[in-house]
N, C-alpha and C positions, 0 to 999 in steps of 0.2 A: 448606483450599481452595488451589488453585494460584494463585500470585501471579506475574505477569509481572515481568521485571527493571525495567520502568519504574515499578513501584510504589515501589521504594526511592528512585528519583530524585525522584518526586513528594513522598514523605514528607520527604526531606532538604530540598527547596526550601521546603516549607511550615513547616519549623522556623525558617526565617530570617525577618527582618522583611519587611513587605509592600513590597518594592522593585519587584517585577515581577508582571505578570499571568501566570499559568500557563495555557498553551494546550495542550490535549490533542487531537490530530488523528489521523485514520486512516480507513481504509475502513469501510464499514458492517459491523457485527457482528464486530468484532475485540476487543471487550472494554473500550471506553472507559468506559461507565457502570459496568461491573463493577469497574473499577480504582478509581474514586472511591468506590463503595459500600464496597469493602473498606477503603479509608482511613477513611471516616466511621465504620465500625463499630469501628475500633481506636483512633482518635485521641480525646484528651480535650478538644480544642479544639472549641467549639460550631460547628456547621455548619448552613447553610441551603441545601438543594438544591431546584432548580426546573428543569423541562424546558419548553422553548419549544413542545413538542407541545401543551401546554395553554394556550398564550398566546392562541389565537383571533385576533381582530383587534386585540389590545391594542398590539402593536408596541412602540415605545419606551416607552409607558406601562407595559407589563408589566415591562420591565427596571427601571424606576424603582420599581415596586411591590416587586420582589424585593430591590432595593438597600435600600429603606426598612425592609424586614423585617429585613435583616441589621443595619442601624443600630439598630433597636429592640432586637434581642438584645444588641447591644454595650452599649447604654446602660442597659437595665433590670436586667441581671444583673451589672453592673459587671465585665464580662469584659475581660481584657487584649487579646483579639483574637477575631475571628470569621472563619470561612471561608464565602464565598459561592460556590456552584457553580451555574453556568448551563449546562444541557445543550441540545444541538441549536440552538445560538445562531444558526447560519446561516439559520434560518427567520424571523428577525426582520429586517425591512427597516431599513437604516441602523443596524444594531446597533453597529458600531464607533464611530460618532460619538457615540452616546448613552453608551456605556461610557467613552469618552475624557473626556467632560464630568464624569461622576460620579467616575471614578477621580482625575482632577486635583483636583476639589473636595475629596475626602477626603484627598488628599496635603497640600493646603494646610491643612486643618483637623486634620491628623494623626490621622485616624480609622484605627485599625489593622484595617482590613478587608482580608483576603486574598482574591483573586479567582481562581477556576479556571473556565475556559470550555472547553466541549467542542463539537466539530463534526466531521461526517463529511467525510473526505477533505481533501486539501491545497487544495481549492478554497476552504476557509475562509480560509487564509492569503492566497491570491491576491486574495480579494474585499475584505478590509478591514484586516487587521492591518498590512501593510507601509505603508499610507498613513496612516490615522487614528491608529494606535497605535504608530507607529515609536518604538523606544527604550523601550517600556513593557512588553514581553512576552518570555517565553521559551517555546519550543515543545518539547513532549514528543510524539514521533511514535510511533504504534503501527502496526506493519505486520501483514500476515497472519501467522498462527501458523506457526512452524517445526515440523519433524518432532519435534525434541526436546521442544518445548512440548506438542504433541498427545500424545506418548508419556507424558510426565509427568502430564498432567491427565486423560487418557482411556484410556490403554493402547493407543492406535492403533498398528498395525504399519506398517512402512515401505511395504508394498504397499498397505495401506488408505489411507495418507496420499497416495500418488501418485494414487489414484483419487478419493478423497473430499475431498482438499485440506485446507486449514487454517482452516476455519470452526468455531470452538468450539461455537457454538449449534446446529450441525447434527450434531455428533458422536453425539448420542443417537439419531439417526434412521437410522444407516447399516445397521442390520439390516432396515429396511423401505425398500428402495432407491427404490421408486416414490414413497413419501412424501418421502424425502430429496430426490429430483429436483424434486418439486413445490415444496418449501421453497426450494431454491436458486434455482429459476427465478422464483418469484413474490415471495418475501420478500426475496431478496437482489439478483438481477439486475434485476428490474423496478423494485424500490424504489430501487436505486442510480441507475438511469437517470432515472426519473420525478421523484424527490425530490432526489437529490444533484447531478444535472446540470441537468435541464430547468427546475427551479425556481430555480436559481442562476445559470445561464449563458444568454445569449441564443443559442439554437440555431435557425437559420432552417429547418433541414430535420431535424426529429426522426426521421423514418423513415429517413433516410440514416444518422444516427448509430447507430440500432439495427441496421441492416443491416451497417454497418461492424464493429460489435461481433461480430455473428454470423460474419462473414467471418473476422475475426481469430481467433476461437476455433477455427474449422474449419482455419485455416492456421497455428496456433500452432507456432512453431519453424521457419517457412519465411520466406524473403525474397520479398516481393511488391512489384513495382514499382507506383508510383502509376498508371501507364498501364494496367496489368492491373486494378487496382482500379476505374478508371473504366469499364473494359469489363464488369465483373461487377456493378457497383452501379447500380441505376436512379436517375436524377436525381442523379448524383454531383457535378455542378457542375464544380469544378476541383481541381487537386492541392493548392492552398492550403487549401481547405475541408476536404479529407480529412486533411491534416496537422494542422490545428487540432482537428478532431474526435478524432483519434487521441491528441493531447496531452491533451485533456479527459478521455477515457476512462482514460488513464494516471493523471491527477490524482485520479480517483475510485477508484483502486485496482482497476480492472477489466482493462485491456488496454494494454500498452505497445508502442511501435514502436522497437525498438533501432536505433541508428544504426550505420553502417559505420565501423569503425576506420580512421583515416587520419591522417597527419601534418598534413593540411590541414583546418581546421575547416569551411571552405566546402564542400569535397567531402563531408565527413561529413554536414553538414546537408542536402545536396541528394541524398543517396543513397536508394536504395530501403530502406524499413524492414523489419526482421525482426519479425514478429508474436510477441508474448510475453504470454500470459495471466499475471496476477499471482496467480492461485490456480487450481490444476488442476481444482477442482470446476466451474469455468466451462466446461470442456471436457466432462467426463464427464456432467454434468447434461443435456447435449444429445445424448448418445449413446443409441441404442436398445439397445446391449449392456449387460449387467449386469456387476458386478464379477467374478463367478466365471468369466465367459466372456472377459473382456478380455485375459487372458494368451494366449488362442488366436489373437488377431489380433496378430501380431508387429509389424506396421507401426504399429498404433494404440498398442500398449504401449510401443514404442520412442519414439514421439512423446510419450507421457505422461511417460516418464522424463526426456526432454530438457526438456520444459516444466516439470517439477518442479525440475530443476536450474536452469533459467533463472529461474523465479520466486523460488527461494531466493537467487540472486545479486542480483536486482533489489530484493527486499524488504529485504535487509540492506545495500544499497549506502550509504545515508545514514549509518547507524551506523558502517559500516566505512570510510567516507570514500574510496570508490573509485567509478569509473565503469564501466558495463557497455556493451559494444558487440559487434559481430560483425565478421568480416573475410572478404572474398571478392575474388578477382581471377581473372577468367576462370572456369574450372571448379574452381579451388582455393578452399576455404572452411574456416574455423575457426568452431566453434559460438559460442564466447564469448571475448571479450577483456576482462579487467578491468585497470584502470589506477589506480594510486595514486602520485601525484607522477610520478616518472620511471621507476617500476617497472611492468613488464608481466607478466601471466600469461595464457597462451593455454590455453583449456580445450576439450577435445574430449570429447563424450559418445558412448560406444560401447556400444550395448546388445546387439550380436551379433558373432559372430566374423568374419563376412564383410565387415564394413565396413572401408573403407580410410581411411588417415590421411595421404594425400599433402598435404592442405592444411596440416597442422601443420608438415611439413618446409619447405614453401614460405614459410610465415609466419616461421618461425624463421630462415630464410635472409635474409629481408627485414629482420627485426628481431632480430638476434642476442642482444640483451640480454634478450629475453623468455624466461620459463621455461615449458616445455611441461607440461601436466598432463592426464592421461587419466583420465576418470571412467567406470567401467563395466568392460566385459570386458578383462581383463589390465591393469587400472589400479586406481585407488582404487574400491572398491565404491560404487555410487551410494548405498546405504543409509548408509554411513559419511560420505560427502560431505555428505549432507543434514543430518547431525548437527553439523557443524562450522560455526563462523562464518567466512564467506569472508574477512573482514578479517584473520584469523589467518594466512592463506596468505602474506601479505606479510612476516610476521616469520619464518615457518617456512621459506619459500623465499626465501633472501636473494639479492640481485643482486650 
């Protein structure tokens, strides 16, 4: 069975004494539970796994019940250590405060219980860890699956990856595209919005958030001003609301709003965002076209390739320790700018021979230290680009 690179990291950390809580976060259906299941099947350390899906109305009591089960295993079998794994923890109200009390109590009593908690999306971190559990946890982030991972695990071709995206649970459905689209729409998109966002964040206008997501998918790869969004979305409120909702969708692993690259952080944050889906399946699941016909629509296929490149850059940004933005001045534009410390790489995605690259020349004139990179026609083939880790570009392309 294919194991993601984070498996080794989890395994290494759980070999150490119980100094930190291990927190596994990531978008829905990227393999968090599979990761810990693989570990449980291979480790010799006793484990107790429980999912908050079965907690009902137990809340904090449910957490204490699972904790006592782990303590029981530790005491009755004279074990040197036990691993307690709590899945979907964000579904428990005030979970962080409850865990803090139990964790600190075991630290005082020197109970060697190692804790792993799993939660969908970065919203988990934002909701409790940084406040109640500060200094007590380490995070293992799982992003959407890359082309290399989908190839290794399922034999997905680059073209299939661009259309069907990086959801491992949906890979077995791609030969029945209607069924695949239904799965993506109902089991992933709707569940992510209704359970990972609306149950965890106070959203005053749920319909607006859903419509913003749809708009962002339709315009992925395009720069859209907040003024234009206000004109297209019913009951849109104000630009602050839209910006907050876009940030929330990004935290849930659905849709990001890339900022404009600028030397001024103020200008950057007030700029029009560039919509960027974090998994291209979110676009194609809403298309009436099928995979076999997508190549005939050059505009759509070009947008799919650019969105695949963009999602690849964003999904790997945390691990690569770089930031992703775009650049535009007047009619001049560069698709993506990635920045690591004081190093810049400007990336232009070109899917056809007729596209112009005047924006790249203008950007490099303004920022001569930047390294230009062309992906696609007459550049690095997009298939090869999607197989590399973007963070490597900063070592391979030296300033």
